[in-house]
C-alpha positions in Angstrom: -0.2 0.1 0.0 1.0 3.5 -0.8 1.4 5.8 2.2 2.9 8.8 0.2 0.8 8.8 -3.4 3.4 11.8 -4.8 6.4 10.1 -4.1 5.1 6.6 -4.4 6.4 5.6 -0.8 5.2 2.1 0.1 4.3 1.5 4.1 6.9 -1.1 3.9 9.3 1.6 3.1 7.9 4.0 6.0 8.2 0.9 8.1 11.6 0.2 7.6 12.5 3.8 7.6 11.0 3.4 11.4 12.9 0.7 12.3 16.0 2.4 11.4 15.3 5.6 13.7 13.6 7.9 11.9 11.1 9.3 14.6 9.4 12.0 12.3 7.8 12.4 8.6 10.7 14.7 7.5 13.6 11.7 8.5 11.2 9.3 6.9 11.2 11.6 3.2 15.0 11.9 3.9 15.5 8.6 4.6 13.5 7.6 1.3 15.4 10.3 -0.8 12.3 12.1 -1.1 10.6 15.9 -0.2 7.3 16.4 0.8 4.7 17.3 -1.9 1.2 18.1 -0.9 1.6 16.4 2.9 -1.6 14.0 3.0 0.6 11.6 3.8 2.3 13.5 7.0 -0.9 12.1 9.1 -0.5 8.5 8.5 3.4 8.6 8.9 2.9 10.1 12.6 0.2 7.4 12.9 2.7 4.9 12.1 5.2 6.6 14.2 3.1 6.6 17.5 1.9 2.8 16.4 6.0 2.0 16.6 6.2 3.8 19.9 3.8 2.4 21.4 4.5 -1.4 20.4 7.8 -0.5 21.8 6.4 0.2 25.2 4.6 -2.5 25.4 7.3 -4.9 24.4 9.2 -3.6 27.3 6.6 -3.8 29.9 
């Protein structure tokens, strides 16, 4: 599934960037060698970052 249609960034690429340490959408764009265009995907990226943080927090308990 595409998260960013403008740049053709797929969900797996976003998740890989997050796993590599990206904690902000800007870092995800940088990891994918792209720039935000319309920014509609930024909210989705933030949600994915938050999901990953919560998963790590629960795993640590």
